[in-house]
KOLMARDO-267088 format. One line per 3 residues: number of its first residue (from 1); their letters; for each residue x, y, z of N, C-alpha, C. Coordinates in steps of 0.2 Angstrom, whole numbers. Each point is the difference from the previous one (the first is absolute). Example, Ala and Ser with C-alpha at 12.3 -4.5 7.8 and 13.67 -1.06 7.14 Angstrom:
% KOLMARDO-267088
1) AS) 66,-28,39,-4,6,0,4,6,0 | -2,5,-4,4,6,1,-4,5,3
***
This chain:
% KOLMARDO-267088
1) MSK) 110,-24,-83,-3,0,7,-5,6,1 | -5,-2,3,-6,5,1,3,5,5 | -3,6,-2,1,6,5,-3,0,6
4) YKC) -5,-5,1,-4,-1,6,3,-4,5 | 0,2,6,3,-4,6,-5,-4,4 | -7,1,-2,-5,-4,4,-6,0,-5
7) IIF) -3,-6,0,-6,0,-4,-6,-1,5 | -6,3,-1,-5,0,5,-6,-3,-5 | -3,-6,2,-5,-3,-4,-7,1,3
10) DCD) -5,2,-4,-7,0,3,-1,-8,0 | -5,-2,4,-2,-7,0,-5,-3,-4 | -6,3,1,-6,-3,-4,1,3,-8
13) GVL) 0,-5,-4,1,1,-7,7,1,-3 | 5,0,5,7,1,-2,3,-7,2 | -1,-2,6,4,-6,2,-5,-6,0
16) IDS) -7,1,1,-5,-5,1,-6,2,-4 | -3,-5,-3,-6,2,-5,-6,-1,5 | -1,5,4,-5,0,5,-6,5,-1
19) ESI) 1,5,-4,-5,5,0,-7,-2,-3 | 0,-5,-5,-6,-2,-3,-4,-4,5 | 4,-4,4,-3,-5,5,-3,5,5
22) AIK) 3,5,3,-2,4,5,-6,4,-2 | 0,3,-7,-6,4,-2,-6,-5,-1 | 1,-6,-3,-5,-4,-1,-4,-1,7
25) VLV) 4,-2,5,-3,-1,7,-4,7,2 | 3,5,-1,-3,7,2,-7,1,-4 | 1,-1,-7,-6,1,-4,-6,-5,2
28) DMA) 2,-6,1,-5,-5,2,-4,2,7 | 5,2,5,-3,2,6,-5,7,-1 | 3,4,-4,-4,6,-1,-7,-1,-4
31) NDL) 1,-5,-4,-7,-1,-4,-5,-4,4 | 3,-4,5,-5,-3,5,-3,5,4 | 2,7,0,-3,5,4,-4,4,-5
34) GAN) 0,-2,-6,-4,4,-5,4,5,-4 | 6,0,0,4,5,-3,0,0,-8 | -1,-6,-3,-1,-1,-7,7,3,-4
37) MDF) 5,-3,3,7,2,-3,2,-5,-5 | 3,3,-6,3,-5,-5,7,-1,2 | 2,-7,-1,7,-2,2,5,4,-4
40) KES) -1,0,-7,6,2,-4,1,8,1 | -6,3,0,0,8,2,4,1,7 | -2,-4,4,3,1,7,7,-2,0
43) LIS) 2,-4,-4,7,-2,0,4,6,-2 | -3,4,-5,4,6,-2,-1,6,5 | -6,1,2,-1,6,5,3,-1,7
46) LKG) 0,-6,2,2,-1,7,8,-2,1 | 3,-2,-6,7,-2,0,4,4,4 | 4,-2,5,5,3,3,-3,5,6
49) KAL) -6,0,1,-3,5,5,-1,-4,6 | 1,4,6,0,-2,6,-7,-3,2 | -1,-5,4,-6,-3,1,-5,5,3
52) NLC) 2,5,4,-5,4,3,-3,4,-6 | 4,2,-5,-3,4,-6,-5,-5,-3 | 2,-6,-1,-5,-5,-4,-6,-1,4
55) MDV) 0,0,7,-6,-1,4,-4,6,-1 | 3,6,0,-4,7,-1,-4,-1,-7 | 3,-2,-5,-3,-1,-6,-6,-4,0
58) ISK) 0,-6,4,-5,-5,0,-6,3,5 | 2,3,5,-4,4,4,-5,5,-3 | 4,4,-5,-4,5,-4,-5,-4,-4
61) RIN) 2,-5,-3,-4,-4,-5,-6,-3,3 | 0,-2,6,-6,-3,3,-3,5,5 | 2,6,0,-3,6,4,-1,-2,7
64) NPL) 5,-4,3,0,-2,7,7,-1,2 | 1,0,7,6,-2,3,1,-7,-1 | 6,-2,-1,1,-8,-1,-1,-3,7
67) PIH) -1,-6,0,-1,-4,6,7,0,4 | -1,0,7,5,2,4,6,-6,-1 | -2,-6,-2,6,-5,0,2,0,-7
70) FEQ) -2,4,-5,2,0,-7,8,-1,-1 | 4,4,3,7,-1,-1,3,-6,2 | -3,-2,6,3,-6,3,-2,-6,-4
73) DYR) -7,0,-3,-2,-6,-4,4,0,-7 | 1,6,-2,4,1,-6,7,-3,1 | 4,1,5,6,-3,1,0,-7,1
76) INT) -5,-3,3,-1,-7,1,-1,-3,-7 | -4,3,-4,-2,-3,-7,6,1,-5 | 3,5,1,6,1,-5,6,-5,2
79) FEA) 1,-1,7,6,-4,2,-2,-7,-3 | -6,-2,1,-2,-7,-3,1,0,-7 | -2,5,-4,1,0,-7,7,0,-2
82) FRK) 4,4,4,7,0,-2,3,-7,1 | -1,-3,5,3,-7,2,-2,-5,-6 | -6,1,-3,-2,-4,-6,3,2,-6
85) DIQ) 0,6,-2,2,2,-7,6,5,-1 | 3,2,5,5,5,-1,6,-3,-4 | 3,4,-4,6,-2,-4,5,6,0
88) PIK) 7,-2,0,4,6,-1,0,3,-7 | 1,6,-1,1,3,-7,5,-4,-3 | -1,-2,-7,4,-4,-4,7,4,0
91) GIK) 5,-4,2,7,3,-1,3,4,5 | -5,1,6,3,5,5,5,-4,4 | 0,-6,1,5,-4,4,7,1,-3
94) DVV) 0,0,-7,7,1,-4,2,7,2 | -4,5,0,2,7,1,3,0,7 | -4,-2,5,3,1,7,6,-4,1
97) QSL) 1,-6,-3,6,-4,1,6,3,-3 | -1,4,-5,6,2,-4,2,7,3 | -4,3,4,2,7,3,6,0,4
100) NVP) 4,5,-1,6,0,4,1,7,4 | -6,3,1,-1,5,4,-6,-1,5 | 0,3,6,-5,-1,5,-7,1,-3
103) FCV) -5,-3,2,-7,1,-2,-5,-2,5 | -6,3,-1,-5,-1,5,-7,1,-3 | -5,-2,4,-7,1,-3,-4,5,5
106) ASS) -4,5,-4,-3,5,4,-8,0,-3 | -4,-2,4,-7,-2,-2,-5,4,4 | -6,1,-3,-6,3,3,-3,-5,5
109) GPE) 1,-7,-1,-3,-5,4,2,-1,7 | -4,-3,4,3,-1,7,6,-5,0 | 4,0,4,6,-4,0,-1,-8,0
112) NKI) -6,-2,4,-1,-7,0,-2,-2,-7 | -4,4,-4,-2,-2,-7,6,0,-4 | 5,5,0,6,0,-4,4,-7,1
115) RLN) 1,-1,7,4,-6,2,-4,-7,-3 | -6,0,1,-4,-6,-2,1,-1,-8 | -1,5,-4,1,0,-7,7,-2,-2
118) LEI) 5,3,3,7,-1,-2,2,-7,2 | -3,-3,6,1,-6,2,-3,-6,-5 | -6,1,-2,-3,-5,-4,4,0,-7
121) TDL) 2,6,-2,4,0,-7,7,-1,1 | 3,-2,6,7,-2,1,4,6,-1 | -3,6,1,5,6,-1,2,3,7
124) LPF) -3,-2,5,1,3,7,7,0,2 | 4,-6,-1,7,0,2,4,6,-3 | -2,3,-6,4,5,-3,-2,7,3
127) FEG) -5,0,4,-3,7,2,0,0,8 | 2,-6,3,0,0,7,4,6,3 | -4,3,5,4,6,3,-1,7,-4
130) NIF) -2,-1,-6,0,6,-4,-7,1,-3 | -5,0,5,-7,0,-2,-3,7,3 | -3,4,-4,-3,6,2,-7,1,-2
133) SCY) -4,1,5,-7,0,-1,-3,7,2 | -5,3,-4,-3,6,1,-3,0,7 | -3,-6,2,-4,-1,6,5,2,6
136) AIQ) 6,-1,0,5,1,5,1,8,2 | -1,4,-6,1,7,1,-7,4,-1 | -5,-4,-2,-7,3,-1,0,6,-5
139) KWK) 4,-1,-5,0,4,-6,0,-4,-6 | -4,2,-5,-1,-4,-6,2,4,-6 | 2,-4,-5,1,2,-7,-7,4,-2
142) PEP) 0,5,-3,6,4,-4,4,4,5 | -1,0,6,5,3,5,7,-3,-1 | 5,3,0,7,-3,-1,3,-3,6
145) DIF) -3,0,6,3,-2,6,3,-7,1 | -4,-4,-3,2,-7,0,7,-1,-4 | 1,3,-5,6,-1,-4,6,4,4
148) LWA) -2,6,2,5,4,4,3,-4,6 | -5,-4,4,2,-4,6,4,-6,-3 | -2,-3,-5,4,-6,-2,7,2,-2
151) AKT) 0,5,-4,7,3,-2,4,1,6 | -2,4,5,4,2,5,2,-6,5 | -5,-4,1,2,-6,4,5,-5,-4
154) MGF) 0,0,-6,5,-4,-4,6,4,-1 | 0,6,2,7,4,1,1,4,-7 | -5,2,-3,1,4,-7,-4,6,0
157) IPS) 2,5,-4,-5,5,-2,-4,-1,-6 | -5,3,-1,-4,-1,-6,3,-1,-7 | 5,5,-1,3,0,-7,5,-6,-1
160) ECL) 1,-4,6,4,-6,-1,-4,-6,-1 | -7,1,0,-4,-6,0,-4,0,-6 | -2,-6,-3,-5,-1,-5,-6,-3,3
163) VIE) -6,3,-2,-6,-4,2,-3,-3,-6 | -3,-6,1,-3,-4,-5,-7,0,2 | -5,2,-4,-7,1,1,-4,-2,-6
166) DSV) -7,-1,2,-4,-2,-6,-7,4,1 | 0,5,5,-6,3,0,1,8,0 | -5,4,-2,1,7,0,1,3,7
169) SGV) -4,-3,5,1,3,6,7,-1,3 | 3,-6,-2,6,-2,3,6,4,-4 | -1,1,-6,5,4,-4,0,8,3
172) KAA) -6,2,1,-1,7,2,3,1,7 | 0,-5,4,3,0,7,7,0,-1 | 3,-4,-4,7,0,-1,3,6,-3
175) KTG) -3,3,-5,2,6,-3,0,6,5 | -6,0,4,0,5,5,5,0,5 | 3,-6,1,5,-1,5,7,1,-3
178) GFD) 0,1,-7,7,2,-3,3,-6,-3 | -3,-6,-1,3,-6,-3,-1,0,-7 | 4,-4,-3,-1,-2,-7,-4,-6,0
181) VYG) -4,-1,-5,-5,-6,0,0,-3,-7 | 0,-7,1,-1,-4,-6,-7,-3,0 | -4,1,-5,-7,-3,0,-1,-6,-3
184) YTE) -3,-5,3,-1,-7,-3,-7,1,-3 | -1,-1,-6,-6,1,-4,-4,-6,-2 | 1,-6,3,-3,-6,-2,-8,1,2
187) HDY) -2,4,5,-7,1,1,-2,7,0 | 4,4,-4,-1,7,-1,-5,1,-5 | -7,-1,2,-5,-1,-5,-1,6,-5
190) NNE) 1,6,4,-2,6,-4,6,4,-2 | 6,-3,0,7,3,-2,1,6,4 | -1,0,6,1,6,4,7,1,3
193) LET) 4,-5,0,6,1,3,6,3,-4 | -1,-1,-7,5,2,-5,3,8,2 | -5,4,1,2,7,0,2,2,8
196) LVN) -1,-5,4,2,2,7,6,-3,3 | 3,-5,-4,6,-3,3,6,1,-4 | 6,-2,3,6,1,-4,1,-4,-6
199) KTF) -2,-7,1,0,-5,-5,-6,-5,1 | -2,-3,-5,-5,-5,1,3,-7,-2 | -3,-5,2,2,-7,-2,-6,-4,0
202) GSM) -1,-5,-4,-5,-4,-1,0,-7,3 | 7,-2,1,1,-7,3,6,1,5 | 0,-5,5,6,0,4,7,-2,-3
205) DDL) -1,-3,-6,6,-1,-4,3,6,-2 | -4,5,-2,2,7,-3,3,3,6 | -3,0,6,3,3,6,7,-2,2
208) LGM) 1,-6,-1,6,-3,1,5,3,-4 | -1,1,-6,5,3,-5,1,8,2 | -6,3,2,1,7,2,4,1,7
211) L) 0,-5,4,3,1,6,8,-2,-1
***
């Protein structure tokens, strides 16, 4: 039996395979403005970062403020791309179906985006009522606030919870908050997670065994 009483999942890259889709949209939009960004490099450098930080990066690259509707257009474009291409992370459904402790999702994305992606991938019923968005509290990873809020609302203290993350900023947020973290390494292109987390795993089948 696991020592953890509650599991807190990150969303993008842990529950759903959305990050490459979102970053492709972002890079395409940035390049339309002359940013000359490489998709693969951006996938590594922007992974897990809040949108406002990504927008700062683009703005610096083009030496100009971004168009006023950039974020709005980005949301419209990504939602469209998600509806077409989004997939659940392989094996995640088996993980959530087998859990016998409470669990929730804590994500940097806006709640409507989290809900849309969970709905398309048939994961929404598992997380209904337990969705926590950084936008609700206006605090983003690597600040720990999102995980602290999720744990408190679920009725647990950090030491009773396990966070499942795949990005450095997410791991730092959880660690700062006093949580144990398991790192999903499927897209850990630079092997950054190994030294930061309690344990790493390369597939959801492995996580199932660890839980």
